[in-house]
C-alpha positions as CSV (number, residue, x, y, z in Angstrom):
1,M,90.1,137.3,36.9
2,P,90.3,138.8,40.4
3,F,89.0,136.7,43.3
4,R,86.5,139.3,44.3
5,M,84.9,139.4,40.9
6,L,84.9,135.6,40.6
7,W,83.3,135.4,44.1
8,S,80.6,137.9,43.2
9,R,79.6,135.9,40.1
10,L,79.0,132.7,42.1
11,P,75.4,131.8,42.8
12,L,74.1,132.9,46.3
13,L,73.8,129.3,47.4
14,W,77.5,128.6,46.6
15,R,78.6,131.7,48.4
16,L,76.6,130.7,51.5
17,F,78.2,127.3,51.4
18,G,81.6,128.9,51.2
19,F,80.9,131.1,54.3
20,A,79.7,128.0,56.2
21,L,82.8,126.0,55.2
22,A,85.1,128.7,56.2
23,W,83.3,129.1,59.6
24,L,83.5,125.3,60.2
25,L,87.3,125.3,59.4
26,L,87.8,128.2,61.8
27,I,85.9,126.6,64.7
28,S,87.7,123.3,64.1
29,A,91.0,125.0,64.3
30,L,90.2,126.8,67.5
31,H,88.8,123.6,69.1
32,W,92.0,121.7,68.1
33,R,94.2,124.4,69.6
34,L,92.3,124.6,72.9
35,N,92.1,120.9,73.4
36,T,95.3,119.5,72.0
37,E,97.9,122.3,72.3
38,R,97.3,123.1,76.0
39,P,99.1,120.7,78.3
40,Q,97.0,118.4,80.5
41,R,96.6,119.9,84.0
42,Q,97.7,117.7,86.9
43,V,95.0,117.2,89.5
44,I,95.6,116.2,93.1
45,R,92.4,115.2,94.8
46,L,91.9,116.3,98.4
47,G,89.4,114.6,100.7
48,Y,87.9,116.7,103.4
49,M,84.9,117.1,105.8
50,P,83.2,120.5,106.1
51,V,84.8,121.6,109.4
52,V,86.9,124.7,110.1
53,T,90.1,122.6,110.6
54,N,89.8,121.5,107.0
55,L,89.2,125.0,105.4
56,A,92.4,124.7,103.4
57,A,90.9,122.1,101.1
58,P,88.1,124.3,99.6
59,L,90.3,127.4,99.6
60,L,93.0,125.5,97.6
61,D,90.3,124.3,95.2
62,H,89.0,127.8,94.8
63,V,92.3,129.4,93.9
64,T,93.4,126.6,91.5
65,R,90.1,125.9,89.7
66,E,91.3,128.1,86.8
67,G,94.7,128.4,85.2
68,D,97.4,126.1,83.8
69,G,99.2,125.0,86.9
70,I,98.4,122.1,89.3
71,Q,94.8,121.8,90.4
72,F,94.0,120.9,94.0
73,K,90.5,119.5,93.7
74,A,88.5,119.3,97.0
75,I,86.3,116.2,97.4
76,K,83.7,116.5,100.3
77,F,82.9,113.4,102.2
78,A,80.0,112.7,104.6
79,S,82.1,110.5,106.9
80,F,85.8,110.0,107.8
81,A,85.4,106.2,107.3
82,E,84.4,106.8,103.7
83,M,87.3,109.2,103.2
84,A,89.7,106.7,104.7
85,E,88.6,104.0,102.2
86,A,89.0,106.5,99.3
87,L,92.5,107.3,100.4
88,R,93.3,103.6,100.8
89,N,92.1,102.9,97.3
90,D,93.9,105.9,95.7
91,D,90.6,107.6,94.8
92,I,92.2,110.6,96.5
93,Q,95.9,111.4,97.0
94,A,95.5,113.5,100.2
95,A,93.0,113.7,103.0
96,F,92.2,116.1,105.8
97,M,91.7,113.3,108.3
98,I,90.7,113.0,111.9
99,A,94.0,112.5,113.8
100,P,93.6,109.0,115.4
101,L,92.4,107.5,112.1
102,A,95.8,108.4,110.6
103,V,97.4,106.1,113.2
104,V,95.0,103.3,112.3
105,L,95.7,103.6,108.6
106,R,99.4,103.5,109.2
107,Q,99.2,100.5,111.4
108,Q,97.1,98.7,108.8
109,G,99.9,99.2,106.3
110,V,98.6,102.1,104.3
111,D,101.5,104.1,103.0
112,V,100.5,107.5,104.4
113,R,102.4,110.4,106.0
114,V,101.2,113.3,108.3
115,V,102.5,116.5,106.7
116,Y,100.4,119.3,108.3
117,I,98.1,120.0,111.2
118,G,94.9,121.8,110.2
119,N,94.8,123.9,113.4
120,R,94.6,123.6,117.1
121,H,91.4,123.5,119.3
122,E,88.2,124.1,117.3
123,S,86.2,121.3,118.9
124,T,83.3,121.7,121.4
125,L,81.2,119.6,123.7
126,V,77.6,120.7,123.8
127,A,74.5,119.2,125.6
128,Q,70.8,119.6,125.2
129,K,69.6,123.0,126.5
130,G,67.1,121.6,128.9
131,L,69.6,119.3,130.6
132,A,71.5,120.5,133.7
133,V,74.9,119.6,132.2
134,N,77.7,121.8,133.5
135,G,80.5,119.2,133.4
136,L,81.5,115.7,132.6
137,A,79.9,114.2,135.8
138,D,76.5,115.5,134.6
139,L,76.7,113.2,131.6
140,V,76.7,110.0,133.6
141,G,74.0,107.7,132.2
142,K,73.5,109.9,129.2
143,T,74.3,109.4,125.5
144,V,77.1,111.4,123.9
145,A,78.0,111.3,120.2
146,V,81.5,111.5,118.7
147,P,82.4,111.4,115.0
148,M,83.9,107.9,115.3
149,R,85.7,105.7,117.8
150,F,89.0,106.7,116.1
151,S,88.6,110.4,116.9
152,G,90.3,112.8,119.2
153,H,86.9,113.6,120.6
154,N,86.4,110.0,121.7
155,L,90.0,109.8,123.2
156,C,89.3,113.1,125.0
157,L,86.1,111.7,126.6
158,L,87.7,108.4,127.5
159,R,90.7,110.2,129.1
160,E,88.5,112.6,131.1
161,M,86.3,109.7,132.2
162,A,89.3,107.7,133.4
163,E,90.7,110.7,135.3
164,A,87.4,111.3,137.0
165,G,86.8,107.7,137.8
166,L,83.8,107.5,135.5
167,E,84.9,104.7,133.2
168,N,81.9,103.1,131.3
169,Q,79.4,105.4,132.9
170,I,78.7,107.5,129.8
171,N,77.2,106.0,126.7
172,I,79.4,107.1,123.8
173,V,78.0,106.5,120.3
174,E,79.4,107.2,116.8
175,M,77.7,109.6,114.4
176,N,78.6,111.5,111.3
177,P,79.1,115.2,112.2
178,P,76.5,116.5,109.8
179,D,73.8,114.5,111.6
180,M,74.6,115.5,115.1
181,A,72.7,118.8,115.4
182,A,69.4,117.4,114.2
183,A,69.8,114.4,116.5
184,L,70.4,116.6,119.5
185,S,67.4,118.9,118.6
186,S,65.1,115.9,118.2
187,G,66.1,114.5,121.6
188,A,67.9,111.4,120.1
189,L,71.1,112.6,121.7
190,D,71.9,114.2,125.1
191,A,75.2,115.7,124.0
192,Y,77.8,115.6,121.3
193,Y,81.5,116.4,120.9
194,V,82.7,117.5,117.5
195,G,84.7,120.0,115.4
196,E,83.2,123.3,114.3
197,P,80.8,124.5,113.0
198,F,78.6,121.6,113.9
199,A,78.6,122.5,117.6
200,A,78.0,126.2,116.9
201,Q,74.9,125.2,114.9
202,T,73.0,124.2,118.0
203,L,74.5,126.9,120.2
204,M,73.3,129.6,117.7
205,S,69.9,128.0,117.4
206,G,69.5,127.8,121.2
207,D,69.0,124.0,121.2
208,A,72.3,123.4,123.1
209,R,74.3,124.7,126.0
210,L,78.1,124.8,126.1
211,V,79.7,122.1,128.3
212,H,83.3,123.0,127.4
213,Y,85.7,123.9,124.7
214,V,88.3,121.2,124.1
215,E,91.3,123.4,124.8
216,S,90.1,123.8,128.4
217,V,90.8,120.1,129.0
218,W,93.4,119.3,126.2
219,P,95.5,122.3,125.3
220,G,96.9,122.0,121.8
221,F,94.2,119.5,120.8
222,I,94.5,118.3,117.2
223,C,91.2,117.6,115.5
224,N,92.3,117.0,111.9
225,L,95.6,116.8,110.0
226,M,96.6,116.3,106.4
227,L,97.6,112.8,105.2
228,V,99.3,112.3,101.9
229,K,100.2,109.0,100.1
230,G,103.8,108.1,100.4
231,R,104.0,107.6,96.6
232,L,103.0,111.2,96.0
233,I,105.9,112.3,98.3
234,D,108.4,110.0,96.6
235,E,107.4,110.9,93.0
236,H,106.3,114.6,93.4
237,P,107.8,116.2,96.5
238,Q,107.6,119.6,95.0
239,Q,103.9,119.3,94.5
240,V,103.5,118.1,98.1
241,Q,105.5,121.2,99.2
242,Q,103.1,123.4,97.2
243,L,100.1,121.7,98.8
244,V,101.4,122.0,102.4
245,S,102.6,125.6,101.8
246,G,99.2,126.6,100.4
247,A,97.3,124.9,103.2
248,V,99.4,126.6,105.9
249,R,99.1,130.0,104.2
250,S,95.3,129.6,103.7
251,G,94.9,129.2,107.5
252,L,97.0,132.3,108.2
253,W,95.0,134.3,105.6
254,A,91.6,133.0,106.9
255,K,92.5,134.0,110.5
256,R,92.7,137.7,109.4
257,H,89.7,137.6,106.9
258,P,86.9,135.7,108.6
259,Q,84.1,137.5,106.7
260,T,85.6,136.7,103.3
261,V,86.6,133.2,104.0
262,S,83.1,132.4,105.5
263,R,81.5,133.5,102.2
264,V,83.8,131.2,100.2
265,L,83.4,128.3,102.5
266,S,79.6,128.6,102.5
267,R,79.5,127.8,98.8
268,Y,81.4,124.6,99.3
269,W,79.8,123.5,102.6
270,H,76.3,124.7,101.8
271,Q,76.1,126.3,105.2
272,D,75.2,129.8,106.4
273,P,78.3,132.1,106.2
274,E,77.3,133.7,109.5
275,L,77.4,130.2,111.2
276,I,80.9,129.7,109.8
277,R,82.0,133.2,111.0
278,Y,80.6,132.6,114.4
279,A,82.3,129.2,114.7
280,M,85.7,130.7,113.7
281,N,85.5,133.6,116.2
282,T,83.6,132.4,119.2
283,P,85.4,132.9,121.5
284,E,87.7,135.4,119.7
285,N,91.1,134.1,118.8
286,R,90.2,130.6,120.0
287,I,91.4,128.7,116.9
288,V,95.2,128.5,116.5
289,F,96.5,128.3,112.9
290,N,100.2,128.9,113.4
291,Q,101.1,125.6,115.1
292,Y,100.8,123.5,111.9
293,T,104.0,121.4,112.0
294,P,103.3,117.8,112.9
295,I,105.3,116.7,115.9
296,E,106.1,113.0,116.4
297,E,105.7,113.1,120.2
298,E,102.2,114.5,119.8
299,L,101.2,111.7,117.4
300,Q,102.8,109.2,119.6
301,Y,100.8,110.4,122.6
302,I,97.6,109.9,120.5
303,G,98.9,106.4,119.6
304,N,99.5,105.6,123.3
305,L,96.0,106.7,124.3
306,M,94.5,104.6,121.6
307,H,96.4,101.5,122.8
308,R,95.6,102.3,126.4
309,F,91.8,102.4,125.7
310,G,91.8,99.3,123.6
311,L,91.3,101.0,120.2
312,T,94.4,99.5,118.7
313,A,96.6,96.5,119.3
314,A,99.7,98.6,119.5
315,A,100.9,102.2,120.0
316,D,103.3,102.2,117.0
317,I,103.4,105.2,114.7
318,E,106.8,104.5,113.1
319,G,107.2,106.4,109.8
320,L,103.9,108.3,110.1
321,V,105.2,111.9,110.5
322,A,106.9,113.8,107.7
323,D,107.5,117.3,109.0
324,R,110.0,118.6,106.4
325,F,107.3,120.2,104.2
326,A,105.7,122.2,107.1
327,L,109.2,123.3,108.1
328,Q,109.9,124.8,104.7
329,V,106.7,126.8,104.2
330,P,107.4,130.3,103.1
331,L,105.7,132.6,105.6
332,G,105.2,136.3,105.5
333,E,102.2,138.4,104.6
334,V,99.6,136.7,102.5
335,A,98.2,139.7,100.6
336,S,95.1,138.0,99.2
337,L,93.3,134.7,98.9
338,D,94.9,134.2,95.4
339,A,98.3,134.6,97.1
340,I,98.0,131.6,99.4
341,L,100.0,129.5,96.9
342,P,103.6,130.9,97.0
């Protein structure tokens, strides 16, 4: 008897049961295929703070969120100290880290390497609008916040104070960058020194006045750089190369597309895209993205300053710099955001 005729003679209840069973088998097969046949994606977790010098982390997350290749997952932190502990404990494999903290971690025996410089400049000293602060000498007796004692901002202030004969005459305190704008606006701070867009926040609101951009006192200043674990380099050098290449190319693309990148970053940072655009372009062409290769002499200079001002017991940075990945980045036109990964 043909199957169609046999099927038509079955009671309705049995036919409904047959349809349900066939549907269940189909869904089960699709579920098995999607979850067992596809290879497991490798994930490299990137720690970062929401500052312009770290824009590569969210952009890499954005372009690798879908697909079958490696995923670079951006993990946002509220403080550099918390990020350092996550890197130390292998909760993240790479970190967009404030530069002097990289020296501290290396001296403490953490197996990390500097592979990339986020960008140059990008940090700003601002003071309360109502204070007559036009230079460093006007901050004598006042309170200035920096992200942490192991920061380039702290080193820059200490160096300026020493050169001007103002040692110990300015009260420097540590504060997480996201808290600085509110503290200044409330009067809890007289000034703060930080990476953008946190200084731009009070400049745009009218609560602060510009004291100086960091490049006016420290040309080539490094705010943040990328650290990766030595184990990742040893076991997966090609993935580290892809990470560094993508980071470099994201900066070059962002330089030419501030409007688009501001919209993408705002979703990760939960900040106004206009604030991000302002921070990236005020003054125009301020931020330098094409000097990304870590140079041992520059990191050694930071180590020397840290030792000079009593922040570390030694100036040693041996083994910290691994420049080979930055030197092998494929450059050329980056046609779109999706093309930052070569």
